[in-house]
Phi, psi and omega in degrees: 000126179304146183300331184273359187296317180298330177287332184276333183249140176285167179301321180294323179289326178286328186230073187286339182288143176290332174201157180299330181294343181296326176297316181295324176298321178294323176295320178301320178292322185284325184233068177295136179284133185304322185260014176247128180306133181295138177282132181293146182304323183282358176271343180287160183308144185236115178244163177298321176268151181299119184296322185292338174296324179290325177295318179297318178294323175303313182288332175298314178294315181302310184286335179285318192255350178278081179261169177301315180293323178300314181297315179299321180295316181293321177298317179299322182284307192270336184276008166284338181051053181242018183275311181206162173222127186215156167288165188300320185288325172295326178296321177293322175300318179298315179300325182294347175294349178278355178305130187247117180294346181278353182280114185277352188266336186206148171246016177285140179279174184299321181297320179293323175299317180293322177298322178297319177297310183293324179291324176294321178295316181295321181297332180271006172079021178283161182298157187294332177297329178286326174300315178294324176301316177299320180294326187262353197295336179254011180302332180296348178292352173299346175307325178300326182283350174261014175091007179284139177291157183306318185290352174252018181232312178239182182113158175302136178264160184199155177294143169249158182091006175209177184297145179276136177289143176281001176270354174288142181303138181051055183296338182298335182287346177293342178297340178275352184279135182299335181280347189299322182255007180279117183299340178287338188240353190254020171258169185303317180268334179055235183276002185254167175262147176307129177069025185289339183094140184298333180297341179259009182250134175277122177266158174306147189282140177173195188291335179297306181296321183296313181288328174301311181297326179293324188256001193296340179263006190234351183232156175297161182304322181299317178293325179293323174297320178301316180293313190285332189235016183291343176255008180272069186293330179297335177271299191277350174247329186251357177058035177269170177064031176299333181293339182264348187283150166246181184297327180295317176302315182297325177288323183282342183305322182297330180285322176296317179295324178295321183286323191307315179298327178292327178293315189269329194244014183260000182289138182213140182293345179272117184287149173296154179269096188299323181303323180282329185271341189306312181301320180297312185287329174297320177293320180296314180296318180296330181291321189251332191247153175289173182297325180230156178241137177266139179242000000 
């Protein structure tokens, strides 16, 4: 992102969504789960201005500015993990600063949303590392609290450095991206080799990659795929980018697909009772994570 970009765009232009959850609501509309009752249109958040216009503007910004160089710059900046260091529970308090009073659908904080995901996973009898994956999967949204614009924190993720799939939401906005006409980046493989494996591919920057890098030494490979690719809908929902996959990616896909419904469909207006759950989660965190996490 050019250094002058923040000066050129207002806060509203940089952050068009009324809340980060608005992107997830748009995903729910786009990818309804077959065995989950469809949410009625009048149940979605209702603002005086059309909410979906803000989502469209969000993707215009996302697709315009998520370039190969932008991603490399963000990795260089944030993957030093030199911004803050906190224990896990202080980190959740920090994440809760993202609660948005403009959201008309819920007054649950970010931590309660994560608890709902992890509790749904636990209720279905999955291993405890997957429960912890559910608890941590949106921790990367703290990027917003470090001054990152929404379109560099949430949104569908996609490979950069190669041609954009037309199955990505609002693909027409990629025509505004500087990489779109760059011959080094606009072929199917781009800067990558056929079958190189997703671990060798740079994805668009956001909370998925950030939390993966944060957790990569603490969770099994299956959980790390869930973290890193849970927003890569062009892959796990549209079966795109097969040319970049290796056999390991193909094996791990089932775990990403297993996780995705818990991410999207576990929200409930009734908050979990933290007092009852606290001993279990304190033990779980102590089992897998260090005393402090670097951001």
